[in-house]
N, C-alpha and C positions, 0 to 999 in steps of 0.2 A: 545555608551551605549545603552542597552535595556530600553525602557521606562518602569516605574513600572507596568503601566496599561496593557501593552502588555505582561510582564512577568506574571501578575496575570491571564489574559485570558488564556494564554497557559497552565499555572499550572492547572487551573481549567479544561480545556478540558482533560489534561492527567489524573487528579483525577477522572473526570466523567467516562472517558473511563475505568479506573482500577475498579472502583466501579461496572460499569455495567458487566465488565468481570466476576466479582465474582458472580453474580446474577445466580441463578438456574432456570431450566425450558427450554422447548423446544422452540416452535415457539409462536408467539404472534400475535395479530390481532390489527390493527389500525382501528379507526372509524372516519367517517366524523362528520360534526357539528350536524348532526340529530341522532348520535349513530349507523349508519349503517356500517357494517364491509366492509372496502374497499380494505385491502391489508393483506396478511399474509406472514410473513418473517420467514424463519427457523434460526435456531442457527448459521449456517455457514454464511449466509447473515449478520446477526448481528455481528458477529465477524469480518467480513470485514469492516464493518462501524467502529467498535472500532479501528481496525488498522489504517484506515484513519484519525480518530481523534488524535491518537497518533502521526502519522506522521506529521500532520499540526501543533500540539503543538511542536514537537521537532523543526520544522522549525522556528517558532516563536522565539525559545529560542537561535537560532545560528545565525552566521552572524555578521558582524560589522556595518551593515547600515540597514535602514528600507527596502531598495530594496533588499538587500541580504536575509534578513529574510523572505520577502514575496516570493522570489524565492524558498527558501528551503522549505517554507510552502506548495507551490504549488506543487512541486516535491514530497513531502511527501503525498500530496493528490492524487497523481497519474497522474498528468498533465505533460507531457513530455516536455523536454526543447530542445532549438534549439542550433546548433553549427555552426561555420565557415561560409561559404558562404550561408547556408540554412538560416540565420538569415535575411539577405538582401533581398533574393528571397522571403522569407515568407512575409515580410513587404511589398515589391513591390506589391504582390497580394492583400494584405489586403488594401493598399493605393488606388489601382484602384478600388476596390470594394466599398470602403467608398466614394470616389469621384463620382462614378456612382449613389449610392444610395442616396446621399445628393444633388445631382445637383438640383439647383433652390429652395433650402429649406432655405437659409440664413445660413446654417452652413458652416464654412470655414475649410477646411482642409489643414494642412501644416505638413512639415516633418523637423525634426532635427536629422540628423543621421540616426539611425534606429528606432527611436521614432516618432510616429505620434501624431499630436495635433489636436484636434477638437475644435473650438471655437464656443460656442453657445451664440449668443448675448441676452442681457437681454430683448431687445424689442420683440423678437419672442418666448421667453421661459417663462417669468414671467411678471405679472403686477408689477408696481412700488412698492416696499416696500414688496412685497409678495413672498412666497416660495413654493406656489402651482403651479404646471406645467399648462400652459395653454392647454386646451383640443384640440385646433387647432394645437398644436405642436406634438401631439402623433404620427402622421403619419411620420412626418420627423424624429423623435427619433426611429421609429420602424425600419428604415433602418440602423441606427446605431447599434441598438441592434442586428439585425439579422446577421450583419457582425461580430460583436464582439463575438457572440455565435459561429459562424462557425469558426473563426480564435481564437481558445481558448488557444494557447501557448502564451499568452501575460498577462501581469498585467495592471490593469486599475487604474489610478488615476483620480478621479473626483474632481476638485478644483474650489470652488466658489470664485468670486472676486466682490468688490463694487467699487463705486466712493469714493470721499473724503468727502461727505457730511455725517455728523452725527458723533457720538462717535464711538471709537474702539470697544466698547462693543456691540453696536447695529450691526455695520458692520461685525464683526467677527461671531456673532450669525447668521445673516441673510445669509451671504455666506456659512456658514457650513449647514444650513438648506436647501439652494438651492442645494449644492452639494449632500446632502442626498436624496432630491427629485428625482434628476436625477438617482442616484444610484439605489434608490428603483425601478424606472420605468425600468431601464435596467435589473435588477434582475427579475422582474415581466414578462419580455419578454424572459426570458431563459438564461440570462448571469449568470455564476456561481458567487454567492456573494462572494465566498472565494477569488475571483480574484480582487475584488474591494476595493479600500481605498478612503475614502473621506476626504476632507481637506477644511477648511475655511480660506482663505487667507486675508479676509477683503479688506482693501484698501492699502495693502502693495506693490502690484505688478501692478502698472498702466501701461497701454500701449499707453496712449494718455494723453493730457493735461487735467487736472482736472479744470482748470480755464474756460472752455468752455462747452456749453451744449453738443456739439458734442463728445468732448473729453470724458465727464463723461459717455455718453451713450456707448462709446466704452469700458470703464474701467468696466462697469457692465456686467459681463459675467461669464459663467461657462466653463471651459476647461475640455476636457477628453483627458488625455495622456495616449497612449497605448505603453506600453514597452514590448519588446520581452522577453519571458523567455529563458535565455541562460545558458549553461552548464558552 
């Protein structure tokens, strides 16, 4: 079932695209924060963007699962899909690149079938109880971002996790804010935002014993799941 908020976003995209298509006039000029013209785009280019918006919206409204809807949305946005043996080969290359670019950073890269999972431990990414990325982690995350930008035929799930200390409300909020921080950084480094979905899992999915300090430290993490876009 399609979530109401997803349906509303998709319908808003389609409505905005339709309204823009009805607007008159030729080219327009965009300005920077100081009012200086920085780009001029003709009507043909604008209509191409409208088409992309409609394609993305149509994708969000179709499919029987969140993954299928994102797949359709990305295909609608013009990102090609993989098929057959090409999927595994593509992920083989991306896995090698990720392992090379995250070596000795504390980021763990694992594989589950054709899906890749990057584990970003709390200790190297965030201060305790905070959702702002540590500046010293930027260089490590740059290697991840450059790889994800290069291998763009994938969907990206950024999922925040916490330990069991604290209320569900606090943990759910913190885990989502941390996932959003990582996603925003990736997008700022050139990863298409349309490919990324963020989730806050709170304390629901521990990977270690929450009764020990070491176990809780392992549970406080952000995972980046890299899922190939398949036909």
